[in-house]
C-alpha positions as CSV (number, residue, x, y, z in Angstrom):
1,M,135.7,88.4,83.5
2,S,135.4,88.5,87.3
3,K,133.9,91.3,89.2
4,P,136.1,93.8,91.1
5,I,136.3,92.9,94.8
6,V,135.3,94.9,97.8
7,I,136.6,93.6,101.1
8,T,134.6,94.6,104.1
9,V,136.4,94.1,107.5
10,V,133.6,93.7,110.1
11,E,135.1,94.0,113.6
12,S,132.2,95.6,115.5
13,M,128.5,95.6,115.7
14,L,128.4,99.2,114.4
15,F,129.7,98.1,110.9
16,P,126.9,98.8,108.3
17,N,125.8,96.2,105.8
18,Y,125.9,97.7,102.3
19,G,126.0,94.4,100.5
20,N,123.2,95.3,98.2
21,L,124.9,98.6,97.3
22,Y,128.2,96.8,96.5
23,Q,126.3,94.4,94.3
24,D,124.4,97.2,92.6
25,K,127.7,98.8,91.8
26,G,129.1,95.6,90.3
27,F,131.4,94.5,93.1
28,E,131.8,91.1,94.6
29,E,131.9,91.4,98.4
30,H,134.3,89.4,100.5
31,M,133.4,89.9,104.2
32,V,136.1,89.1,106.8
33,N,136.3,89.7,110.5
34,S,140.0,90.8,110.9
35,I,142.7,92.9,109.3
36,R,144.8,89.7,109.1
37,K,142.2,88.0,106.9
38,A,141.9,91.0,104.7
39,I,145.7,91.1,104.1
40,S,145.6,87.4,103.3
41,L,142.9,88.1,100.7
42,I,144.8,90.9,99.0
43,K,147.9,88.8,98.8
44,K,145.9,86.4,96.6
45,R,144.0,88.9,94.6
46,P,144.1,92.7,94.7
47,A,140.9,94.4,95.8
48,A,139.3,97.4,94.2
49,V,137.9,98.7,97.5
50,I,138.4,97.9,101.2
51,V,135.9,99.2,103.7
52,V,137.2,99.0,107.3
53,E,136.5,100.5,110.7
54,F,139.2,102.5,112.4
55,F,140.2,101.8,116.0
56,Y,142.7,104.1,117.7
57,A,145.2,102.4,120.0
58,Y,144.7,104.1,123.3
59,S,147.1,101.7,124.9
60,T,149.7,99.3,123.5
61,N,147.2,96.9,122.0
62,Y,148.7,96.9,118.6
63,S,152.2,95.7,117.8
64,G,155.3,97.8,117.8
65,I,155.0,101.4,116.7
66,Y,151.5,101.3,115.3
67,K,148.8,103.6,116.8
68,S,145.8,102.0,115.1
69,N,144.4,98.8,113.7
70,L,144.9,100.0,110.1
71,E,148.5,100.9,109.7
72,V,149.6,97.3,109.0
73,L,146.8,97.0,106.4
74,L,147.9,100.2,104.6
75,V,151.5,99.1,104.5
76,S,150.4,95.7,103.0
77,L,148.3,97.5,100.4
78,I,151.4,99.4,99.2
79,K,153.1,96.1,98.5
80,Y,150.2,93.9,97.3
81,S,147.4,96.0,96.1
82,P,148.5,99.6,95.6
83,N,145.5,100.7,93.6
84,T,142.9,99.7,96.2
85,K,140.6,102.5,97.4
86,V,140.3,102.5,101.2
87,I,137.1,103.7,102.9
88,V,137.5,104.2,106.6
89,L,134.6,104.2,109.1
90,A,135.1,105.7,112.5
91,K,133.1,106.4,115.6
92,K,132.8,110.1,116.5
93,K,135.2,109.9,119.4
94,E,137.8,108.2,117.1
95,M,137.6,110.8,114.3
96,Q,140.1,113.1,116.0
97,F,142.8,110.4,115.7
98,I,142.4,109.5,112.0
99,N,145.5,111.6,111.3
100,V,147.7,108.9,112.8
101,L,147.1,107.1,109.4
102,N,149.2,109.9,107.7
103,A,152.3,108.1,109.0
104,V,151.7,105.6,106.2
105,D,152.0,107.0,102.8
106,Y,148.7,105.7,101.4
107,L,145.9,108.0,100.4
108,L,142.5,107.2,101.8
109,H,139.6,107.3,99.4
110,G,137.2,108.5,102.1
111,V,136.4,108.7,105.8
112,L,132.9,108.4,107.1
113,Q,131.7,108.9,110.7
114,L,129.6,106.1,112.1
115,P,126.7,105.7,111.8
116,T,126.8,106.1,108.1
117,S,124.1,106.3,105.4
118,S,123.9,104.4,102.2
119,S,123.9,107.7,100.3
120,Q,127.3,108.6,101.8
121,M,128.8,105.2,100.8
122,K,127.2,105.4,97.4
123,A,128.8,108.9,96.8
124,L,132.2,107.4,97.6
125,L,131.7,104.4,95.4
126,D,130.5,106.6,92.5
127,N,133.9,108.2,92.5
128,I,135.8,104.9,91.9
Protein backbone atom coordinates (compact mmCIF):
# COMPACT_ATOMS: atom_id res chain seq x y z
CA MET A 1 0.00 0.00 0.00
CA SER A 2 1.37 3.43 -0.91
CA LYS A 3 1.73 6.27 1.54
CA PRO A 4 -0.66 9.23 1.42
CA ILE A 5 0.76 12.15 -0.54
CA VAL A 6 1.48 15.65 0.69
CA ILE A 7 2.16 18.16 -2.08
CA THR A 8 4.20 21.19 -1.11
CA VAL A 9 4.09 24.10 -3.55
CA VAL A 10 7.31 26.04 -2.96
CA GLU A 11 7.12 29.39 -4.74
CA SER A 12 9.16 31.60 -2.40
CA MET A 13 12.22 31.55 -0.17
CA LEU A 14 10.00 31.89 2.93
CA PHE A 15 8.42 28.47 2.43
CA PRO A 16 9.40 26.24 5.39
CA ASN A 17 10.85 22.77 4.92
CA TYR A 18 8.89 20.28 7.01
CA GLY A 19 9.97 17.22 5.03
CA ASN A 20 10.98 15.31 8.16
CA LEU A 21 7.66 16.10 9.83
CA TYR A 22 5.71 14.85 6.80
CA GLN A 23 7.79 11.68 6.77
CA ASP A 24 7.27 11.14 10.52
CA LYS A 25 3.51 11.48 9.96
CA GLY A 26 3.63 8.81 7.25
CA PHE A 27 3.29 11.05 4.19
CA GLU A 28 5.19 10.87 0.93
CA GLU A 29 6.15 14.45 0.00
CA HIS A 30 5.99 15.68 -3.58
CA MET A 31 7.59 19.13 -3.83
CA VAL A 32 6.70 21.29 -6.84
CA ASN A 33 7.42 24.91 -7.71
CA SER A 34 4.09 25.98 -9.22
CA ILE A 35 0.33 25.65 -8.83
CA ARG A 36 0.18 24.25 -12.37
CA LYS A 37 2.49 21.37 -11.42
CA ALA A 38 0.45 20.66 -8.29
CA ILE A 39 -2.73 20.47 -10.37
CA SER A 40 -1.00 18.11 -12.79
CA LEU A 41 -0.09 15.83 -9.87
CA ILE A 42 -3.58 15.73 -8.38
CA LYS A 43 -5.04 14.84 -11.78
CA LYS A 44 -2.88 11.70 -11.70
CA ARG A 45 -3.28 10.79 -8.03
CA PRO A 46 -5.32 12.54 -5.34
CA ALA A 47 -3.31 14.07 -2.52
CA ALA A 48 -4.11 13.81 1.18
CA VAL A 49 -2.66 17.25 1.89
CA ILE A 50 -1.46 20.30 -0.05
CA VAL A 51 0.66 22.92 1.68
CA VAL A 52 0.85 26.12 -0.34
CA GLU A 53 1.71 29.78 0.09
CA PHE A 54 -0.99 32.39 -0.59
CA PHE A 55 -0.25 35.38 -2.82
CA TYR A 56 -2.85 38.10 -3.24
CA ALA A 57 -3.22 39.61 -6.71
CA TYR A 58 -2.66 43.30 -6.08
CA SER A 59 -2.82 43.81 -9.84
CA THR A 60 -4.08 41.67 -12.69
CA ASN A 61 -1.26 39.14 -12.52
CA TYR A 62 -3.64 36.19 -12.36
CA SER A 63 -5.95 35.22 -15.17
CA GLY A 64 -9.53 36.37 -15.41
CA ILE A 65 -11.53 36.88 -12.28
CA TYR A 66 -9.12 35.36 -9.79
CA LYS A 67 -7.73 37.46 -6.96
CA SER A 68 -5.02 35.07 -5.76
CA ASN A 69 -2.75 32.28 -6.88
CA LEU A 70 -4.86 29.63 -5.14
CA GLU A 71 -8.35 29.89 -6.59
CA VAL A 72 -7.56 27.78 -9.67
CA LEU A 73 -6.01 25.14 -7.41
CA LEU A 74 -9.08 25.01 -5.17
CA VAL A 75 -11.41 24.69 -8.17
CA SER A 76 -9.24 21.84 -9.47
CA LEU A 77 -9.36 20.11 -6.09
CA ILE A 78 -13.16 20.11 -6.18
CA LYS A 79 -13.02 18.13 -9.42
CA TYR A 80 -9.95 15.90 -9.01
CA SER A 81 -9.22 15.53 -5.30
CA PRO A 82 -12.19 16.71 -3.20
CA ASN A 83 -10.93 15.19 0.06
CA THR A 84 -7.55 16.92 0.02
CA LYS A 85 -6.78 18.97 3.12
CA VAL A 86 -5.36 22.37 2.19
CA ILE A 87 -2.96 24.18 4.50
CA VAL A 88 -2.29 27.76 3.44
CA LEU A 89 0.75 29.77 4.48
CA ALA A 90 0.70 33.56 4.17
CA LYS A 91 2.87 36.52 4.99
CA LYS A 92 1.50 38.87 7.64
CA LYS A 93 0.59 41.55 5.06
CA GLU A 94 -1.30 38.97 2.97
CA MET A 95 -3.36 37.54 5.86
CA GLN A 96 -5.98 40.28 5.51
CA PHE A 97 -6.80 39.05 2.00
CA ILE A 98 -7.24 35.32 2.75
CA ASN A 99 -11.01 35.81 2.64
CA VAL A 100 -10.87 36.09 -1.19
CA LEU A 101 -10.56 32.29 -1.12
CA ASN A 102 -14.14 32.11 0.20
CA ALA A 103 -15.27 32.72 -3.41
CA VAL A 104 -14.39 29.08 -4.04
CA ASP A 105 -16.51 26.64 -2.09
CA TYR A 106 -13.61 24.61 -0.69
CA LEU A 107 -12.94 24.44 3.04
CA LEU A 108 -9.34 25.12 4.09
CA HIS A 109 -7.87 22.81 6.71
CA GLY A 110 -5.74 25.59 8.16
CA VAL A 111 -4.07 28.95 7.61
CA LEU A 112 -0.70 29.76 9.16
CA GLN A 113 1.11 33.07 9.16
CA LEU A 114 4.71 32.98 7.99
CA PRO A 115 7.11 32.34 9.53
CA THR A 116 5.57 29.16 10.89
CA SER A 117 6.80 26.64 13.43
CA SER A 118 6.94 22.89 13.17
CA SER A 119 4.61 22.65 16.18
CA GLN A 120 1.94 24.66 14.32
CA MET A 121 2.23 22.41 11.28
CA LYS A 122 2.27 19.27 13.45
CA ALA A 123 -0.97 20.38 15.13
CA LEU A 124 -2.69 20.69 11.74
CA LEU A 125 -1.33 17.37 10.52
CA ASP A 126 -2.45 15.68 13.76
CA ASN A 127 -6.04 16.57 12.84
CA ILE A 128 -5.99 14.76 9.49
